[in-house]
C-alpha positions as CSV (number, residue, x, y, z in Angstrom):
1,M,12.0,20.5,14.4
2,V,12.1,17.5,12.1
3,V,9.2,18.3,9.4
4,T,8.3,15.6,6.7
5,R,5.8,15.5,3.9
6,F,4.2,13.0,1.3
7,A,3.4,14.7,-1.7
8,P,1.1,12.3,-4.1
9,S,-0.1,13.7,-7.5
10,P,-4.1,12.6,-7.6
11,T,-3.5,11.2,-11.3
12,G,-4.0,7.8,-10.0
13,Y,-4.3,5.9,-6.6
14,L,-2.0,5.7,-3.7
15,H,0.0,2.5,-4.6
16,I,2.1,0.4,-2.6
17,G,5.5,2.3,-3.4
18,G,4.1,5.3,-2.5
19,L,2.6,4.7,0.7
20,R,6.1,3.3,2.3
21,T,7.7,6.3,1.1
22,A,4.6,8.1,3.2
23,L,5.0,5.4,6.1
24,F,9.1,6.3,5.9
25,S,8.4,10.2,6.1
26,Y,5.7,9.7,8.8
27,L,8.1,7.2,10.9
28,W,10.9,9.6,10.8
29,A,8.3,12.9,11.9
30,R,6.9,11.0,15.1
31,K,10.4,9.7,16.0
32,N,11.7,13.4,16.3
33,G,8.6,14.6,17.4
34,G,7.9,17.0,14.3
35,K,5.4,17.0,12.0
36,F,4.1,15.0,9.2
37,L,2.4,16.7,6.5
38,L,0.2,15.9,3.2
39,R,0.0,18.0,0.1
40,I,-2.2,16.7,-2.9
41,E,0.0,17.9,-5.9
42,D,-3.0,18.9,-8.0
43,T,-1.3,21.2,-10.8
44,D,-2.1,19.2,-13.6
45,K,-5.8,20.1,-14.5
46,A,-6.2,17.8,-17.7
47,R,-5.4,14.5,-15.2
48,N,-6.2,15.3,-12.0
49,S,-9.4,12.9,-10.4
50,Q,-11.3,14.2,-7.6
51,E,-12.0,10.5,-6.8
52,A,-8.4,10.1,-6.3
53,A,-7.5,12.5,-4.3
54,E,-10.3,11.1,-2.2
55,A,-8.9,7.6,-2.5
56,I,-5.6,8.8,-1.0
57,V,-7.1,10.6,2.4
58,K,-9.2,7.4,2.7
59,A,-5.9,5.0,2.4
60,F,-4.5,7.3,5.3
61,H,-7.2,7.1,7.4
62,W,-7.5,3.2,7.2
63,L,-3.7,2.9,7.6
64,G,-3.8,5.5,11.0
65,L,-1.5,7.5,9.3
66,E,-3.0,10.7,10.4
67,H,-1.0,14.0,8.6
68,D,-0.6,17.1,10.9
69,G,-2.6,20.2,9.9
70,E,-4.8,20.6,7.0
71,I,-4.0,18.9,3.8
72,T,-2.4,21.3,1.5
73,Y,-4.0,21.4,-2.4
74,Q,-1.3,23.2,-4.8
75,S,-4.7,24.1,-7.1
76,Q,-5.5,26.4,-4.4
77,R,-2.1,28.0,-4.2
78,D,-1.8,30.1,-7.6
79,D,-2.0,33.3,-6.3
80,I,1.3,32.5,-3.9
81,Y,3.4,31.0,-6.9
82,A,2.6,33.9,-9.0
83,I,4.3,36.1,-6.3
84,Y,7.3,34.2,-6.6
85,V,7.5,34.3,-10.6
86,K,7.4,37.6,-10.0
87,Q,10.2,38.2,-7.7
88,L,12.5,36.3,-9.7
89,L,11.6,38.1,-12.9
90,D,12.0,41.4,-11.0
91,E,15.7,40.2,-9.6
92,G,16.7,39.1,-13.0
93,K,16.9,35.4,-11.7
94,A,14.0,34.4,-14.4
95,Y,12.9,36.3,-17.8
96,R,10.4,35.7,-20.5
97,C,11.3,33.4,-23.7
98,Y,8.9,33.9,-26.8
99,M,10.5,31.0,-28.5
100,S,7.2,28.7,-30.6
101,R,7.0,25.4,-30.4
102,E,7.8,25.4,-33.9
103,E,11.1,26.5,-33.3
104,L,11.8,24.4,-30.3
105,D,11.0,21.9,-32.3
106,T,13.9,22.9,-35.2
107,L,15.9,23.5,-32.6
108,R,15.7,19.9,-30.9
109,E,15.6,18.2,-34.6
110,T,18.8,20.1,-35.5
111,Q,20.4,18.9,-32.3
112,M,19.8,15.5,-32.8
113,A,21.0,15.4,-36.2
114,N,24.4,16.7,-34.4
115,K,24.0,13.9,-31.7
116,E,24.1,16.8,-29.2
117,R,22.0,17.0,-26.3
118,T,18.2,18.4,-26.8
119,K,18.2,21.4,-24.3
120,Y,17.3,25.0,-25.0
121,D,19.9,27.3,-26.1
122,G,19.1,30.3,-24.1
123,R,18.4,32.8,-26.8
124,Y,16.2,34.8,-24.7
125,R,18.3,34.6,-21.6
126,D,19.4,38.3,-22.2
127,F,17.4,39.5,-24.6
128,D,16.2,43.3,-24.8
129,G,14.6,43.3,-27.9
130,T,10.7,43.6,-29.2
131,P,9.0,40.9,-28.3
132,P,7.8,39.0,-31.3
133,E,4.2,39.2,-31.6
134,G,1.5,36.3,-31.2
135,V,3.6,34.3,-29.2
136,D,2.6,34.2,-25.6
137,S,6.0,34.1,-23.5
138,V,6.8,31.2,-21.1
139,I,8.7,32.2,-17.8
140,R,12.4,30.6,-17.3
141,I,14.8,30.7,-14.9
142,K,18.2,31.5,-15.4
143,A,19.7,28.0,-14.1
144,P,23.9,27.9,-13.8
145,L,25.8,27.3,-17.1
146,S,28.9,25.5,-15.5
147,G,29.9,23.7,-12.3
148,E,28.5,21.2,-10.0
149,I,25.4,20.8,-7.7
150,V,25.7,18.8,-4.9
151,V,22.8,17.1,-3.6
152,K,23.6,16.1,0.2
153,D,21.6,12.7,0.4
154,G,21.3,10.4,3.3
155,V,21.0,7.4,1.2
156,K,23.4,7.7,-1.5
157,G,25.7,10.0,0.1
158,D,26.3,13.5,-1.4
159,V,25.5,13.2,-5.3
160,L,27.1,15.4,-7.9
161,F,25.7,16.7,-11.0
162,R,27.7,18.8,-13.6
163,A,25.4,22.0,-14.8
164,E,26.1,21.7,-18.1
165,D,24.7,18.0,-18.1
166,I,21.6,18.3,-16.6
167,L,20.3,21.8,-16.8
168,D,19.1,24.3,-19.5
169,D,16.9,27.4,-18.3
170,F,13.9,25.6,-17.7
171,V,10.5,26.8,-17.5
172,I,8.6,27.7,-14.2
173,A,5.7,29.0,-15.5
174,R,3.8,28.3,-18.6
175,A,2.2,30.7,-21.7
176,D,-1.0,30.3,-19.6
177,G,0.5,31.4,-16.2
178,S,0.5,27.9,-14.4
179,P,3.4,27.2,-12.5
180,T,5.7,23.8,-13.2
181,Y,6.1,20.9,-11.3
182,N,9.6,21.5,-9.9
183,F,8.8,25.3,-9.3
184,V,5.8,24.8,-7.2
185,V,7.2,21.6,-5.3
186,A,10.2,23.8,-4.2
187,I,8.0,26.9,-3.1
188,D,5.5,24.6,-1.2
189,D,8.8,22.4,0.6
190,H,9.8,26.1,1.5
191,L,6.6,27.9,2.6
192,M,5.0,24.3,4.6
193,G,8.9,24.4,6.5
194,V,10.0,20.9,5.2
195,T,13.5,20.2,6.6
196,E,13.6,16.5,5.4
197,V,12.2,15.2,2.0
198,I,12.3,11.3,1.5
199,R,11.1,10.3,-1.9
200,G,11.4,7.7,-4.3
201,D,14.8,7.5,-6.1
202,D,12.9,8.7,-9.2
203,H,12.7,12.0,-8.2
204,L,16.7,12.4,-8.1
205,S,16.9,14.1,-11.4
206,N,14.3,16.5,-10.5
207,T,16.2,17.3,-7.4
208,P,19.0,19.9,-9.1
209,K,16.3,21.8,-10.2
210,Q,14.5,22.4,-7.2
211,I,18.2,23.3,-6.1
212,V,18.5,26.0,-8.4
213,I,15.2,27.5,-7.8
214,Y,15.8,27.5,-3.3
215,E,19.1,29.1,-4.1
216,A,17.5,32.0,-6.6
217,L,15.0,32.4,-3.7
218,G,17.7,32.2,-1.1
219,F,15.5,29.3,0.7
220,E,17.3,26.8,2.7
221,I,18.1,23.4,1.0
222,P,16.5,20.6,3.2
223,M,18.0,17.0,3.3
224,F,17.1,14.6,1.0
225,Y,16.1,10.8,1.2
226,H,15.9,9.3,-2.2
227,V,14.7,5.8,-1.6
228,P,15.5,2.7,-4.0
229,M,12.7,1.2,-6.0
230,I,10.8,-1.9,-4.9
231,H,11.2,-4.2,-8.0
232,N,9.5,-8.0,-8.3
233,S,11.0,-11.2,-7.8
234,E,12.5,-11.1,-11.2
235,G,14.4,-7.7,-10.3
236,K,12.1,-5.8,-12.7
237,K,10.0,-2.5,-11.9
238,L,7.0,-3.5,-10.0
239,S,4.0,-4.2,-12.1
240,K,0.2,-4.1,-11.2
241,R,0.5,-8.0,-11.4
242,D,3.5,-8.0,-9.0
243,G,1.4,-5.8,-6.2
244,A,1.8,-2.2,-7.8
245,T,-1.6,-2.0,-7.2
246,D,-4.4,0.4,-5.1
247,V,-3.3,0.9,-1.6
248,M,-7.2,0.2,-1.0
249,A,-7.1,-3.0,-2.9
250,Y,-4.8,-4.5,0.0
251,K,-8.0,-3.6,2.1
252,E,-10.7,-5.7,-0.2
253,M,-7.6,-8.8,-0.4
254,G,-8.1,-8.8,3.4
255,Y,-4.7,-7.5,4.7
256,T,-4.8,-5.6,7.7
257,P,-3.2,-2.0,8.4
258,A,-0.4,-3.4,11.0
259,A,0.8,-6.4,8.7
260,L,0.9,-4.1,6.0
261,L,2.9,-1.3,7.3
262,N,5.1,-3.9,8.7
263,F,5.7,-5.3,5.6
264,L,6.8,-2.3,3.9
265,V,8.5,-1.0,6.3
266,R,10.9,-4.0,5.8
267,L,11.1,-3.2,2.1
268,G,14.5,-1.0,1.7
269,W,14.8,-0.9,5.6
270,S,16.5,-3.2,8.5
271,N,16.8,-3.6,12.0
272,G,19.3,-6.9,12.1
273,D,17.1,-9.9,11.9
274,Q,14.2,-8.7,13.2
275,E,11.1,-9.2,11.0
276,I,8.1,-8.6,13.4
277,F,7.3,-4.5,14.3
278,S,4.8,-2.8,16.2
279,M,4.0,0.8,14.9
280,S,5.5,1.9,18.5
281,E,8.7,-0.1,17.4
282,M,9.2,1.5,13.9
283,M,9.2,4.6,15.4
284,E,11.7,3.6,17.9
285,L,14.1,2.3,15.7
286,F,13.3,3.7,12.6
287,D,16.4,6.0,10.7
288,P,16.4,6.9,7.0
289,K,20.1,6.7,7.0
290,N,20.0,3.0,7.3
291,I,17.6,2.5,4.3
292,N,19.4,0.5,1.7
293,R,21.2,1.7,-1.4
294,S,20.2,-1.2,-3.5
295,A,16.2,-1.9,-4.8
296,S,14.1,-3.8,-2.3
297,I,12.4,-7.3,-3.5
298,Y,8.2,-7.6,-3.3
299,N,7.4,-10.8,-1.5
300,T,4.1,-11.7,-1.4
301,E,4.4,-14.5,0.6
302,K,6.1,-12.6,3.4
303,L,3.2,-10.3,3.0
304,D,1.1,-13.5,3.8
305,W,3.1,-14.6,6.6
306,L,3.0,-11.2,8.6
307,N,-0.5,-10.7,8.0
308,S,-1.5,-14.5,9.2
309,H,0.8,-13.9,12.2
310,Y,-1.6,-10.4,12.7
311,L,-4.4,-12.5,12.8
312,K,-3.5,-14.9,14.9
313,N,-2.5,-12.7,17.3
314,T,-5.7,-10.0,17.0
315,P,-8.0,-10.7,20.3
316,N,-11.4,-12.2,19.3
317,H,-13.2,-9.3,19.4
318,E,-11.5,-7.4,17.1
319,L,-11.3,-9.9,15.0
320,A,-15.3,-10.3,14.6
321,K,-15.7,-6.3,14.2
322,M,-12.9,-6.7,11.0
323,L,-15.3,-9.6,9.6
324,E,-18.5,-6.8,9.9
325,E,-17.2,-5.7,6.6
326,Y,-18.2,-9.2,5.0
327,N,-21.6,-9.2,6.4
328,L,-20.8,-10.9,9.0
329,A,-22.9,-10.5,11.7
330,I,-20.4,-13.0,14.5
331,T,-19.9,-9.9,17.3
332,S,-23.2,-11.3,19.5
333,H,-22.3,-15.3,18.1
334,D,-22.4,-17.2,21.5
335,K,-19.8,-19.5,20.0
336,K,-17.4,-16.5,18.8
337,E,-14.6,-17.6,20.7
338,I,-14.3,-21.2,19.1
339,L,-15.6,-20.1,16.0
340,L,-12.5,-17.5,15.8
341,D,-9.8,-19.8,17.2
342,A,-10.6,-22.7,14.7
343,I,-10.3,-20.4,11.6
344,K,-7.3,-18.0,12.7
345,E,-4.7,-20.4,12.6
346,R,-6.1,-21.3,9.2
347,A,-6.4,-18.0,7.3
348,K,-3.6,-16.0,5.9
349,T,-6.1,-12.8,5.3
350,L,-9.7,-11.5,6.7
351,K,-11.2,-12.7,3.1
352,E,-10.1,-16.2,3.8
353,M,-11.3,-16.2,7.3
354,A,-14.2,-14.9,6.1
355,L,-15.1,-17.7,4.0
356,L,-14.1,-20.2,6.3
357,V,-16.9,-18.6,8.9
358,S,-19.1,-18.6,6.1
359,E,-18.4,-22.2,5.5
360,M,-18.8,-23.1,9.5
361,I,-21.9,-21.4,9.7
362,N,-23.8,-22.2,6.6
363,P,-24.8,-25.6,5.4
364,P,-23.0,-26.5,1.9
365,I,-25.1,-26.0,-0.9
366,S,-23.0,-28.3,-2.9
367,Y,-20.3,-31.1,-2.7
368,D,-17.1,-31.5,-3.8
369,E,-17.7,-34.5,-6.0
370,K,-14.2,-36.2,-6.0
371,A,-14.8,-35.9,-1.9
372,L,-17.9,-37.5,-1.7
373,E,-16.9,-40.1,-3.9
374,K,-13.4,-40.9,-1.7
375,A,-15.0,-39.9,1.5
376,F,-18.4,-42.3,1.3
377,K,-17.3,-45.6,0.5
378,G,-17.5,-48.8,2.5
379,E,-19.1,-48.5,6.0
380,A,-19.4,-44.6,5.7
381,V,-23.2,-44.4,6.0
382,E,-23.0,-46.7,8.7
383,V,-20.4,-45.2,10.6
384,L,-22.4,-41.2,10.5
385,N,-25.5,-43.5,11.3
386,N,-24.0,-44.4,14.5
387,F,-22.4,-41.0,15.4
388,T,-25.8,-39.3,14.8
389,A,-27.7,-41.7,17.3
390,K,-24.8,-40.6,19.7
391,L,-25.4,-36.9,19.2
392,S,-29.3,-37.1,19.1
393,S,-28.9,-39.5,22.9
394,A,-26.3,-37.0,24.5
395,K,-27.0,-34.4,26.8
396,E,-25.9,-30.9,25.8
397,L,-23.2,-30.6,24.3
398,H,-20.9,-27.4,24.3
399,L,-17.3,-27.7,24.1
400,P,-15.4,-28.9,20.9
401,S,-13.8,-32.0,23.4
402,E,-17.1,-33.2,23.8
403,Y,-17.7,-33.5,20.3
404,H,-14.7,-35.1,19.7
405,H,-15.2,-37.2,22.7
406,L,-18.5,-38.9,21.0
407,M,-16.5,-39.3,17.7
408,Q,-13.9,-41.3,19.3
409,E,-16.8,-43.5,21.1
410,V,-17.3,-44.5,17.4
411,V,-14.2,-45.3,16.2
412,D,-13.0,-47.4,19.2
413,E,-16.8,-49.3,18.9
414,M,-16.7,-50.2,15.2
415,G,-12.7,-50.5,15.5
416,I,-11.6,-48.2,12.8
417,G,-9.4,-45.4,12.2
418,F,-10.3,-41.8,12.9
419,G,-10.6,-41.0,9.0
420,K,-13.1,-43.7,8.8
421,I,-15.6,-40.8,10.5
422,G,-13.3,-37.7,9.8
423,Q,-13.5,-37.9,6.2
424,P,-17.7,-38.7,5.9
425,L,-18.3,-36.3,8.5
426,R,-16.4,-33.2,6.9
427,V,-17.6,-33.8,3.9
428,A,-21.6,-33.8,5.2
429,L,-20.7,-30.8,7.4
430,L,-18.5,-28.4,5.1
431,G,-19.1,-30.2,1.5
432,K,-15.3,-30.6,1.1
433,M,-12.1,-32.2,2.6
434,S,-10.7,-29.6,3.8
435,G,-11.6,-27.0,7.0
436,P,-11.2,-26.6,10.3
437,G,-11.4,-29.0,13.3
438,L,-14.2,-30.9,12.8
439,D,-14.8,-30.5,16.9
440,S,-15.1,-26.8,16.5
441,V,-17.1,-26.9,13.6
442,M,-20.0,-28.9,15.4
443,A,-19.2,-27.0,18.9
444,V,-20.0,-23.8,16.7
445,I,-23.5,-25.3,14.8
446,G,-24.5,-27.0,17.3
447,V,-25.9,-30.7,17.6
448,D,-29.5,-29.8,15.7
449,E,-27.3,-28.2,12.6
450,T,-24.9,-31.1,12.8
451,I,-27.5,-33.9,12.5
452,A,-29.2,-31.9,9.8
453,R,-26.3,-31.6,7.3
454,V,-25.1,-35.0,7.9
455,K,-28.6,-36.5,6.9
456,S,-28.6,-33.9,4.2
457,A,-25.4,-35.7,3.0
458,L,-27.0,-39.0,3.7
459,A,-30.0,-38.6,1.8
460,L,-27.7,-37.0,-1.4
461,I,-25.8,-40.2,-1.4
462,K,-28.8,-42.5,-1.0
């Protein structure tokens, strides 16, 4: 059975790159009928944030990436890690190192002066003498001194590391007894039954050390997929300005889970020229072996395009529910269908949609001065007076087409172009030149509100 995991450290919020690897892991597990596990790697007690850990879980819930089983918290597993440290000590595969911080610093300074790679020199590897006083020992693993370590990677192929180039007897437990990152990752992946590890290729340098731990403990080594980074349009590391921000910020900006996940799955993976993927299609088609070997490029315009697509294709009753988060109670609005149909073609995000809704259902509190100057000249006042007169005498109006018909009557009777009524009417109703179709706006707010907004604008002009 395929078992994948996502294992963030709660030292900050969940960012877009982490979410992408989580999505890849989720899709591969679901495609194979396996398990997708969530582990919070909170062993760095000085930098951990409970708020960040909760935000990670909240982001998963918002996106619908449901994990299997309980969340594993590494901070609650020290007793388990201690068992494996003791096993390696008892088997002679690890040892206590009494080298002081001052001695380590001196060694590194000497190696740097000699233009050598800085590394621990193994002086306590086979030590059987009397330990020095006043030094709390760390625990180091006996790493291979020569040969090659092969990382079998589904994205990059076999990656070879020369032991003497990358390894020394690295620390697996600090002087206070707390285990180190690479040690606990290997232990947990084994105990959780993880068969395939999908993660960013910034972890590739950690993988040989984890393989050393796997082999020392007799664990089966999982398959690795190291995913290239996401870059900005200039080919540089993604910054906060580019989009490397808290995932929940995308919710605040008005992006939908479906659009964000669709956007991320295409960052480094493709299925021909297909751009739109439902979750079921992602599960059916995704294979980590087809992840690109080169870095992917973050493109805000593509995300906006996808989000716009999903908004246009979301049923109005669902959109109305989404907009409740923006304090817009339009679920029971009698013109909900007209209202949402008018704006969903224009908005790229839910936030933009909420603004358009608010501008339609609430009278303008100010007017764009340049728009006023442009629209209210010549016969604009006469045109609007003629239009409001027709509105006042008209029978009940409900549909946008009925309002459009009245506008057309004014245009025909006065022998003017449609812009002569459209521009001043738009400014009167919305306070600016842009916005949804005027016939839809009037159908939503009704005859009385339309007349009231026109009179307010005319009073300002006078």
